[in-house]
C-alpha positions in Angstrom: 13.7 239.3 173.6 16.2 241.1 171.6 17.2 237.7 169.7 13.7 237.1 168.6 13.4 241.0 167.2 16.4 240.1 165.2 14.9 237.4 163.8 11.5 239.1 162.5 13.7 241.5 161.1 16.3 239.4 159.2 12.8 237.4 157.8 11.4 240.8 157.2 14.3 242.1 154.5 14.5 238.5 153.0 11.0 238.6 152.5 10.9 242.3 150.8 14.0 241.7 149.0 12.6 238.7 147.7 9.5 240.2 146.9 11.3 243.0 144.9 13.3 239.9 142.9 10.6 238.5 142.6 7.8 241.0 141.0 10.7 241.2 138.2 10.6 238.1 137.1 14.6 237.7 138.4 15.8 235.8 141.0 19.6 235.9 141.3 20.9 232.8 141.1 22.9 233.6 144.2 19.5 234.1 146.4 17.9 231.4 144.6 20.3 229.1 146.2 20.0 230.3 149.4 16.0 230.5 149.1 15.8 227.0 149.2 18.6 226.1 151.3 21.3 224.4 148.2 25.1 225.6 149.2 24.7 229.4 148.8 24.9 232.6 150.4 23.3 233.0 154.0 21.1 235.9 153.7 22.1 238.4 156.7 22.2 241.9 157.0 25.6 242.8 156.8 24.9 246.7 157.0 22.2 248.5 158.4 20.2 251.5 159.0 18.4 252.6 161.7 16.6 256.0 161.7 20.0 257.7 160.6 20.2 261.6 160.3 23.6 263.2 160.2 23.8 267.3 160.2 26.7 269.1 159.5 27.8 273.3 161.1 28.0 275.0 158.1 29.7 278.7 159.3 27.9 281.4 157.1 31.4 282.9 156.3 34.7 283.2 156.8 36.1 284.7 159.8 39.0 287.0 161.3 41.0 286.2 164.6 38.7 289.1 165.9 35.4 287.8 164.6 36.7 284.3 166.4 38.0 286.0 169.5 34.8 287.6 169.8 32.6 284.9 168.7 33.8 283.2 171.5 33.2 286.1 174.4 29.5 286.9 173.1 28.0 283.5 171.9 25.2 285.0 170.4 27.6 286.7 167.8 28.5 283.0 167.4 25.0 281.2 166.7 24.4 283.6 163.8 27.6 283.3 162.1 26.0 279.1 162.0 23.4 277.6 160.2 23.0 273.5 160.7 22.7 272.1 157.6 20.9 268.5 157.3 23.0 265.4 155.2 20.7 262.8 156.1 16.9 262.7 157.4 15.6 259.3 159.2 17.3 257.2 156.9 16.4 253.2 157.0 17.6 250.4 154.9 19.6 246.9 155.4 22.2 244.9 153.1 22.3 241.3 153.4 25.2 239.3 152.3 25.5 239.7 148.1 23.3 242.2 147.3 24.2 245.0 145.8 22.4 248.3 146.5 23.0 251.1 143.9 22.5 254.6 145.6 21.7 257.6 143.0 20.2 261.1 143.3 21.4 264.6 142.8 25.0 265.9 143.9 24.3 267.4 147.7 22.0 265.1 148.9 23.2 262.3 150.9 24.8 259.7 148.7 28.4 259.8 150.0 28.0 260.4 152.9 25.7 257.6 153.8 28.9 255.7 152.9 30.9 257.9 154.7 28.9 256.4 157.5 28.6 252.4 156.4 32.5 252.9 156.6 32.5 254.8 160.4 34.5 257.6 158.8 31.7 259.8 160.9 29.3 259.1 163.0 25.8 259.7 162.5 24.0 262.6 164.6 21.2 260.7 165.6 20.0 256.8 164.9 22.4 253.9 165.0 24.6 252.3 162.1 25.7 248.8 161.9 28.7 247.3 159.9 29.7 244.1 160.3 32.8 242.2 159.6 35.8 243.7 157.0 35.2 246.4 154.8 37.3 248.4 151.3 35.9 251.3 150.5 36.3 253.3 147.3 35.5 256.7 148.6 37.0 259.1 147.0 40.6 259.0 144.6 43.3 258.9 146.9 41.5 258.0 149.6 43.0 256.4 152.8 46.9 256.8 150.7 49.7 259.0 152.7 50.5 260.3 149.6 54.6 260.1 150.7 54.9 256.5 150.7 55.3 254.3 148.0 52.4 252.4 146.0 54.0 249.3 148.0 54.1 250.9 151.5 50.4 252.3 150.6 49.5 248.6 150.6 50.7 246.9 153.5 48.6 250.2 155.4 45.3 249.8 154.1 46.0 246.3 155.1 46.5 247.5 158.9 43.7 249.7 158.8 41.2 247.3 158.2 42.6 244.3 160.0 45.1 242.8 158.3 48.5 241.3 159.8 51.2 242.1 157.6 51.8 237.8 156.8 48.3 238.0 155.3 48.8 241.2 153.1 52.0 239.7 151.8 50.0 236.5 150.3 47.8 239.0 148.3 50.4 241.5 147.6 51.7 240.0 143.8 47.6 239.1 143.1 47.0 243.6 143.9 49.6 244.6 142.3 49.2 242.9 138.6 45.2 243.3 139.0 46.6 247.0 139.5 48.3 247.3 136.3 50.8 249.6 137.7 54.2 247.6 138.7 56.4 249.6 137.0 55.4 252.0 139.1 54.6 250.5 142.7 57.9 251.4 144.4 57.2 255.2 143.4 55.4 257.5 145.9 51.9 258.1 145.0 51.8 261.7 145.6 53.2 261.3 141.7 50.9 258.9 140.4 48.0 260.4 138.5 43.7 260.2 139.7 43.2 257.3 137.2 46.5 255.4 139.6 44.9 255.9 142.5 41.9 254.3 141.5 43.3 251.3 140.2 45.9 250.6 143.3 42.6 251.2 145.5 40.3 249.7 143.7 42.5 246.2 143.6 43.6 246.7 147.3 39.8 247.2 147.7 38.4 244.6 146.3 41.8 241.5 146.6 42.0 241.6 150.3 37.8 240.0 149.8 36.1 242.2 152.0 32.5 241.6 153.6 31.5 245.0 152.4 32.3 247.6 149.4 31.6 250.4 149.3 32.4 252.3 145.8 31.8 255.8 145.5 32.2 257.0 141.4 35.6 257.3 141.6 34.8 254.4 138.6 34.4 256.7 136.2 37.9 257.9 136.7 39.5 254.8 135.6 40.2 253.8 131.6 37.4 252.3 129.7 39.9 248.6 130.0 40.2 248.8 133.6 36.6 249.3 134.5 35.2 246.6 132.5 38.0 244.6 134.8 36.8 246.5 137.8 32.8 245.2 136.5 34.0 241.9 136.1 35.6 241.5 139.5 32.7 243.8 141.1 30.5 240.6 139.3 32.7 237.9 141.5 32.4 239.7 144.8 28.9 239.4 144.0 28.4 235.7 143.9 31.5 235.4 146.7 28.5 237.3 149.3 30.3 240.3 149.3 27.5 243.5 149.9 28.2 246.3 147.9 26.9 249.8 148.4 27.2 251.3 145.3 27.1 254.9 144.3 27.1 256.4 141.0 25.0 258.7 138.3 26.1 256.6 135.8 22.0 254.7 135.4 22.7 252.9 133.3 25.7 250.9 135.3 22.7 251.3 138.7 20.0 249.1 136.1 23.1 246.7 135.3 24.6 246.1 138.0 22.0 246.4 141.1 19.6 243.8 142.8 18.5 246.8 144.9 18.6 250.7 144.8 18.0 253.8 147.0 16.7 257.4 145.3 18.4 259.6 148.6 16.5 263.4 148.1 17.5 266.5 150.2 19.1 264.2 152.9 15.5 261.6 152.7 14.8 258.6 151.1 12.8 259.1 148.0 12.4 255.6 146.6 13.0 251.7 147.0 13.0 248.5 145.2 13.6 247.2 141.6 16.6 249.4 139.8 14.3 249.9 136.8 12.0 251.0 138.9 13.8 253.4 141.1 16.3 255.0 137.7 12.3 255.7 136.3 11.1 257.6 139.0 14.8 260.0 139.6 14.5 260.5 136.4 11.2 261.1 136.4 12.1 263.9 139.0 14.7 265.3 136.8 12.8 265.7 133.8 10.0 268.2 136.1 12.6 269.8 138.1 13.1 270.8 133.4 9.5 271.8 133.3 8.8 268.5 131.1 6.0 266.4 132.1 5.7 262.1 132.4 2.6 260.8 130.3 1.5 257.1 130.5 1.3 255.7 127.2 -0.7 252.8 127.7 1.0 249.2 128.4 4.7 250.7 130.0 6.5 247.4 129.2 4.9 247.9 125.6 4.4 250.7 125.4 6.5 253.2 127.2 6.3 257.2 128.2 5.3 260.5 126.8 7.7 263.5 127.8 6.2 266.5 127.2 6.8 270.2 128.1 3.4 271.8 126.2 4.4 274.2 123.4 4.5 271.4 120.1 2.2 268.0 120.3 2.8 265.0 118.5 -0.9 263.9 117.8 0.0 260.9 115.4 2.8 258.8 113.5 3.0 255.8 111.3 4.5 254.0 108.7 4.3 253.2 105.2 5.3 251.1 103.1 6.2 251.6 99.1 2.4 251.3 98.1 1.3 253.8 100.6 0.1 251.7 103.0 0.1 252.3 107.1 1.4 248.7 108.3 4.0 247.7 111.5 5.6 245.0 109.0 7.8 245.3 106.6 10.5 243.7 104.2 13.0 243.2 105.1 15.9 245.4 102.2 12.8 247.2 101.6 11.2 251.1 101.1 9.5 252.7 104.8 8.6 256.0 105.5 7.6 257.3 108.6 5.0 260.1 109.2 5.1 262.3 112.2 1.8 264.5 112.5 1.9 268.0 115.1 0.0 270.9 116.2 1.9 274.2 117.2 0.2 274.6 121.2 2.6 278.0 121.7 5.0 280.0 119.1 8.2 278.0 118.8 11.3 279.4 117.3 13.2 276.5 116.6 12.7 272.7 116.1 13.9 269.5 115.2 11.9 266.5 114.4 14.1 263.2 114.8 12.9 258.6 115.0 15.1 256.8 116.7 15.2 252.4 116.6 15.7 250.4 119.5 16.0 247.0 119.8 13.9 244.9 122.1 16.5 244.9 125.0 17.0 248.9 124.7 20.1 248.4 122.2 19.5 252.0 120.5 20.5 251.2 116.6 19.9 254.9 114.8 18.9 257.7 115.6 17.4 259.6 112.4 16.8 263.8 113.0 15.6 266.4 110.7 17.3 269.3 110.0 16.3 271.9 112.3 14.2 274.4 111.7 14.6 278.6 113.1 12.2 280.6 111.4 9.3 280.0 113.9 6.2 278.9 114.1 2.7 280.3 115.2 0.5 278.5 117.9 -2.5 276.2 115.9 -0.1 275.1 113.3 -0.8 272.0 112.1 0.4 269.8 109.6 2.9 266.3 109.3 6.5 265.6 108.3 8.0 262.8 106.6 11.6 260.2 107.3 12.1 258.2 104.0 14.1 255.4 103.9 15.0 253.8 100.6 16.2 250.4 101.9 15.6 248.4 105.6 18.7 247.5 106.4 17.6 246.2 109.7 18.0 242.2 110.5 14.5 240.5 111.4 12.8 240.6 114.3 11.0 243.3 116.6 12.4 246.9 117.4 10.8 250.1 119.1 10.6 253.4 117.8 10.9 256.1 119.9 9.4 259.2 118.0 10.2 263.6 118.7 10.5 267.6 118.4 12.8 269.1 120.4 14.3 272.9 120.6 17.9 271.8 118.6 19.0 275.9 120.0 18.8 273.9 123.8 22.9 272.9 125.6 20.7 270.1 126.4 17.8 267.9 125.5 14.8 269.2 125.7 11.9 267.5 124.0 8.7 269.6 123.6 6.7 266.1 122.8 8.7 262.7 122.9 7.4 259.6 122.8 9.5 256.9 124.0 9.6 253.6 122.6 5.8 253.6 121.8 5.5 252.9 118.4 6.1 248.5 117.0 8.7 248.1 113.8 8.6 244.7 112.9 11.2 243.1 110.0 10.0 240.1 107.7 12.8 237.6 107.0 14.2 236.6 104.0 17.0 234.3 102.5 20.5 235.5 102.9 20.7 237.9 105.3 24.2 238.3 107.1 24.0 238.9 111.0 24.0 241.5 113.1 21.6 244.3 113.5 22.1 245.9 110.3 23.5 244.9 107.0 25.6 248.0 105.3 25.4 247.7 101.8 28.9 247.2 100.5 31.1 246.6 97.7 34.2 244.0 97.8 36.9 244.4 95.2 40.8 243.6 94.5 42.8 239.8 93.6 40.4 239.1 90.8 37.4 239.7 92.8 34.4 242.1 92.2 30.8 241.7 94.1 
């Protein structure tokens, strides 16, 4: 009975994961190979959480020696000074070979605890956690390294902890050191390493030793840009080799790019699971609702985007005009453009600023045009228009998305009164002799007898 039940679970997980990918029209190559029986990755669960809950006992205040002594004599006093903190509640998910699962959420919601459970650092209060194969873990900066040992000694120590013999680690030693880029400090005790050096060594050990499961908990944010890019390339190699990856990060764009699937955990429970784009959007909606903002659909989400509003000021209309004052979406390269934003003040505001952003179809922001801040106060009921004029459109021919917003310029974080995200279209028609690139900047060349 149990083997048959196990088979049904694996088949269900396979169907669910493939369905998620197919809904977005992009099934990863490594899954296509396995799906159609070609040489590829065998889709079997390597990480499985079944109804996992995790409780920590939190002491309300620091106890003196007398308090500790009294608490042992009087259990009711001890219980009054303690409380239970449920970090995870009834969490269930699985990860198959070659799959990368992103885990997102606010601080203190159970993301790191999930990785610690997968790394077998802690045991769940209830439920079961099954991890198959060798685990490479990057949970915190410097975790797993003994501060008094050198980098060289810690490499062999880390290999021994995950069950590798000395000869196996020795064969990979040169590659680990070369990838980390800290050859000059490999015989220095790691207590003298910077946080970036610890991340370099930790990531190198965790990935070069070819783990079955890789756990990454936000530590890549410590490294420099060059090493981060190197790490992302290495993660792509591990994905192609069939390594399952659990990736915790507050960098939501990295989650979108790296992960095949994502979880959003809040207050210890899974709030959303599915394609990274959908899960990240659900999480951002939640964050903005906490800030008093509300999302409203603007038609087809793929082409029209979303509207985010706090309600004090409303953008009632937006239009683009050519040099003759005609409203249109298509413009010639190098020609003028005027953007008009119509707005209405719903509640009195002291300050506001308007903005227009232009994006490529792939979501790359090309530019943002902000108005000066207006700070003399606007009363409820005012209806008016503002204009942004461009003397020459130097965008390359193609289709672009336009975002329009009015916001509070005094807020320390971006706080829009009304924000229409990628809700409008702009097309630039082809023209002869246009240089390559997103924009064509005005320029002048001089010297060596050349002036152009």
